[in-house]
C-alpha positions in Angstrom: 68.2 77.5 102.2 67.6 75.3 105.2 69.5 76.2 108.4 72.4 74.0 109.4 73.8 73.4 112.8 76.3 76.2 112.4 73.6 78.9 111.9 71.5 77.5 114.6 74.3 77.8 117.1 75.0 81.3 116.0 71.3 82.2 116.5 71.3 80.6 119.9 74.3 82.7 120.9 72.7 85.9 119.7 69.4 85.1 121.4 71.2 84.3 124.7 72.7 87.8 124.6 69.4 89.3 123.6 67.8 87.8 126.7 70.5 89.2 128.9 69.9 92.7 127.4 66.1 92.3 127.6 65.7 92.6 123.8 62.7 91.0 122.1 63.9 91.7 118.6 67.0 92.6 116.7 67.2 94.5 113.4 70.6 94.2 111.7 71.8 95.9 108.5 75.6 96.0 108.8 77.1 93.7 106.2 79.1 91.4 108.5 76.3 91.0 111.0 73.6 90.2 108.4 76.0 87.6 107.0 76.5 86.2 110.4 72.8 85.5 111.0 71.6 84.8 107.4 74.5 84.3 105.1 73.6 87.5 103.2 76.2 90.2 102.4 75.8 93.0 100.0 79.1 94.2 98.3 82.3 94.6 100.1 82.2 98.2 101.1 82.5 99.2 104.8 80.7 102.5 104.0 77.8 100.9 102.2 74.6 102.6 103.2 72.5 101.0 106.0 69.2 99.5 105.3 69.8 98.6 101.7 69.0 95.2 103.3 68.2 94.0 106.8 67.8 90.9 108.9 65.2 90.7 111.7 65.6 88.2 114.5 63.4 87.6 117.6 63.8 85.3 120.5 61.7 82.7 118.8 61.5 83.5 115.1 63.6 84.6 112.2 65.7 85.6 110.7 63.4 87.4 108.4 65.5 88.7 105.5 64.6 92.1 103.9 66.0 92.3 100.4 65.6 94.7 97.4 63.7 93.2 94.5 66.7 92.8 92.2 68.5 90.7 94.9 65.6 88.5 95.9 66.9 85.6 93.8 70.1 85.4 96.0 67.9 84.5 99.0 68.0 80.9 97.8 71.7 80.9 99.0 70.9 82.4 102.4 69.3 81.1 105.5 66.1 82.8 106.5 62.7 81.9 107.8 61.1 84.3 105.4 62.2 86.8 102.7 60.4 90.1 102.3 60.9 92.6 99.4 62.6 95.8 100.7 61.8 98.9 98.7 64.3 101.6 97.8 62.6 104.7 99.3 63.2 105.5 103.0 59.4 105.7 103.8 58.9 102.3 102.3 61.8 100.8 104.2 60.5 102.1 107.5 57.1 100.7 106.7 58.5 97.3 105.9 60.6 97.2 109.1 57.7 98.3 111.2 55.3 95.8 109.6 57.7 93.0 110.0 58.2 93.7 113.7 54.4 93.9 114.1 53.8 90.6 112.3 56.4 89.0 114.6 54.5 90.5 117.6 57.4 92.6 118.9 56.5 96.1 117.7 55.8 97.3 121.2 58.9 95.7 122.8 62.6 96.4 123.4 64.2 96.4 119.9 67.9 96.5 119.2 69.4 98.5 116.3 73.0 99.2 115.3 73.6 102.7 116.5 77.2 102.5 115.1 75.8 101.9 111.6 72.3 103.3 111.2 72.2 106.9 110.0 70.6 109.5 112.2 68.3 110.5 109.3 66.9 107.0 109.3 66.9 106.4 113.0 64.6 109.4 113.9 61.7 108.6 111.6 62.0 104.9 112.4 61.7 105.7 116.2 58.8 108.0 115.4 57.0 105.1 113.6 57.7 102.7 116.4 56.6 105.0 119.2 55.5 102.2 121.5 58.8 100.4 121.2 62.0 101.0 123.2 64.8 101.3 120.7 68.2 100.5 122.1 71.7 100.1 120.8 72.6 96.6 119.8 76.0 97.3 118.5 78.0 96.6 121.7 76.1 93.4 122.2 76.8 92.2 118.7 80.5 93.1 119.1 80.6 90.8 122.1 78.7 88.1 120.2 81.1 88.0 117.3 84.3 88.5 119.2 84.3 84.8 120.3 84.6 82.6 117.3 83.1 79.2 116.7 85.4 76.4 115.4 84.0 76.9 111.9 84.9 80.6 112.0 88.4 79.8 113.1 88.9 77.5 110.2 87.7 80.2 107.7 89.9 82.8 109.3 92.9 80.4 109.1 92.2 79.9 105.4 91.9 83.6 104.9 95.3 84.0 106.6 96.8 81.5 104.3 95.6 83.4 101.3 96.9 86.7 102.5 100.3 85.1 102.9 100.3 84.4 99.2 99.4 88.0 98.6 102.3 89.2 100.8 104.8 87.0 99.0 103.7 88.4 95.6 103.9 91.9 96.9 107.4 91.4 98.3 108.5 89.8 95.0 107.1 92.8 93.0 108.6 95.5 95.3 111.6 96.4 93.1 113.1 99.6 91.8 111.0 101.2 89.1 107.8 99.4 89.9 104.8 101.5 90.9 102.8 101.1 94.1 99.8 100.3 92.0 101.6 97.5 90.2 102.7 95.9 93.5 99.1 96.1 94.7 97.8 94.6 91.5 100.2 91.6 91.7 99.3 91.0 95.4 95.6 91.2 94.7 95.9 88.8 91.7 97.7 86.3 93.9 95.0 86.4 96.6 92.2 86.0 94.0 94.1 83.1 92.5 94.0 81.4 95.9 90.2 81.7 96.1 89.7 85.0 97.9 86.2 86.3 97.3 87.2 90.0 97.8 90.0 92.3 98.9 89.4 94.3 102.1 92.6 96.2 102.2 95.6 96.6 99.9 98.0 99.5 100.7 101.5 99.8 99.3 103.4 102.7 100.9 106.9 103.5 99.5 109.5 106.1 100.4 107.8 109.1 102.0 104.4 107.4 101.9 105.7 104.9 104.4 106.2 107.4 107.2 103.2 109.4 106.2 100.9 106.4 106.2 99.4 107.4 102.9 96.0 105.8 102.5 96.0 105.3 98.8 98.1 103.4 96.3 99.7 105.7 93.7 101.7 105.7 90.5 104.9 106.6 92.5 107.7 104.4 91.3 109.7 102.6 94.0 113.3 103.9 94.4 116.4 102.2 95.6 116.7 102.7 99.3 113.0 103.0 99.9 111.2 101.4 102.8 108.1 99.8 101.2 105.4 99.1 103.7 103.0 96.4 102.5 99.6 96.1 104.2 97.2 93.6 102.6 94.1 91.6 103.4 91.5 89.6 101.7 88.1 88.0 102.5 87.3 84.3 102.5 83.6 83.3 102.9 83.0 86.5 104.9 86.1 86.3 107.1 88.9 88.8 106.7 92.7 88.7 106.9 95.3 91.4 107.6 99.1 91.3 107.3 101.8 93.8 107.1 105.5 93.7 106.3 108.2 96.2 105.4 110.8 95.6 102.7 113.8 97.8 101.9 114.8 98.0 98.2 118.5 97.7 98.2 120.8 97.6 101.2 119.1 99.0 104.3 120.8 101.8 106.2 121.7 101.2 109.8 118.8 103.4 110.8 116.4 101.5 108.6 117.6 98.2 109.9 117.1 99.3 113.5 113.6 100.6 112.7 112.6 97.3 111.1 114.0 95.2 113.9 112.4 97.3 116.6 109.0 96.9 114.9 109.6 93.2 114.8 110.6 93.1 118.5 107.4 95.1 119.4 105.3 92.6 117.5 107.0 89.6 119.1 106.6 91.0 122.6 102.9 91.7 122.0 102.3 88.2 120.7 104.2 86.6 123.6 101.8 88.4 126.0 98.6 87.1 124.4 96.7 84.4 126.4 93.3 84.1 128.1 92.8 86.4 131.1 95.2 89.1 129.9 93.9 92.6 129.5 94.3 94.3 126.1 96.3 97.0 127.9 98.9 94.4 129.0 99.5 93.4 125.4 99.9 97.0 124.5 102.3 97.6 127.4 104.5 94.6 126.4 104.8 95.9 122.9 105.5 99.5 123.9 108.2 98.4 126.3 110.1 96.9 123.5 110.2 100.3 121.8 111.2 102.0 125.1 114.0 99.5 125.5 115.3 100.4 122.0 115.0 104.1 122.7 112.3 104.5 120.1 109.2 105.2 122.3 108.9 108.7 120.7 108.5 107.0 117.3 105.4 105.0 118.3 102.8 107.3 116.8 99.9 104.8 116.3 97.6 104.8 119.4 96.9 101.1 119.3 98.8 97.9 118.9 96.2 95.6 117.4 92.5 94.8 117.0 90.1 91.9 116.7 89.5 90.5 113.2 86.8 88.3 111.7 83.7 89.5 109.9 85.2 92.9 109.7 88.8 94.1 109.2 88.7 95.9 112.6 86.6 94.5 115.4 86.6 94.4 119.1 88.8 94.0 121.1 91.1 96.9 120.3 94.5 96.6 121.9 95.6 100.0 123.3 96.9 101.6 126.5 93.5 102.0 128.2 91.9 98.7 127.1 90.2 96.8 130.0 89.0 94.0 127.6 90.0 90.6 129.0 91.2 88.3 126.2 89.3 85.1 125.9 89.8 81.8 124.2 88.8 81.8 120.5 89.2 85.5 120.0 91.0 86.3 116.7 93.4 89.2 116.7 95.7 91.1 114.4 98.6 92.7 116.2 100.3 95.6 114.3 102.6 97.8 116.4 104.5 100.4 114.5 107.4 102.8 114.6 107.9 105.6 112.1 110.7 108.0 111.3 110.6 110.9 108.8 113.2 110.5 106.2 113.9 106.9 107.2 110.7 104.8 106.8 108.1 103.0 108.7 107.9 99.6 110.3 104.5 98.1 111.2 104.8 94.3 111.1 101.5 92.6 111.5 100.4 89.1 112.2 97.1 87.4 112.9 96.6 85.0 115.8 94.0 83.1 117.8 93.8 83.2 121.6 93.9 79.5 122.6 93.2 77.8 125.9 96.9 77.9 126.8 98.2 80.9 124.9 98.0 81.7 121.2 98.4 80.4 117.7 100.0 82.6 115.1 98.3 82.3 111.7 100.5 84.4 109.4 104.1 83.2 108.8 105.8 85.4 106.2 109.5 85.8 107.4 111.1 88.8 108.9 114.5 88.1 107.1 115.5 91.7 106.3 118.8 90.5 104.9 116.9 88.4 102.4 114.6 91.4 101.5 117.6 93.7 101.0 119.3 91.3 98.5 116.8 92.1 95.8 
């Protein structure tokens, strides 16, 4: 497929960062990053093995897309200067990467690889093959590249946020006494697919004790009256993710549950209010944490971060935590999700997505926090 202006602007940004880092070439294999430069993504698994595919970009050529034989036909939907067949065996892969870099005239240059993704067992023989090259970590650079979104990316994230709102509404509606966590997850997932989501990136329904234990998997546990049901869902739209969390109480909340929910909401609102260009991530964390301190619940803040960047991945830079020195910039996309948990009571971790704008922020997810309404079901 012929490159459009959007891809050309993304390549220009990547190359600008490469020049700053002194890199002559970049070899990418992480899903989100290969999609960023070529439009190609393989499956929707964060743990998918590296170098099943790859994209090679130099300062004046590429991307060259390396794809396994059975996927070569999909290249017509991608944007690449050239497509090369990528074998399955490790030795063959290393040979193709080395030959591609040699053909591009950069095999003896400074080459960036993703140290946060490439396995050690692949990295060592690749370095051995490219003895005359300087292999450096490109992951921090790529995190900086993708942290600031283009207008087209903001539009895609906004649409992904709209879809996740439909998934949240379906999950809240399904969270009734006797319904299993898996059934709630199914209905939420169905709603997001019906809106046009291309994949689910996260669906976690945590009821009763699972809410304060932060259980990672949906189960056949049936929701009981009085349960806190923590709903954390997200989908993907054209490569861009969404993430949203609400807590419902089935039946009338106890005073302790109601306080827990409202403190979580106050933490989120305080964090959102602090978001604007020039603010450090630690300042957003502090604003959120102080809301818990004011309510006497600082000891129930057990999650070490308040939020994270979002976009090509579910969790990206910047991370919002006590020690974060990251300066927020216009066109960053964030998901703030402070939480308070109490054994025997429940968990409250409301989460909203937002953009950093020139003058402050724009909240993207709008499902209500009307706990009286939730309690009435």
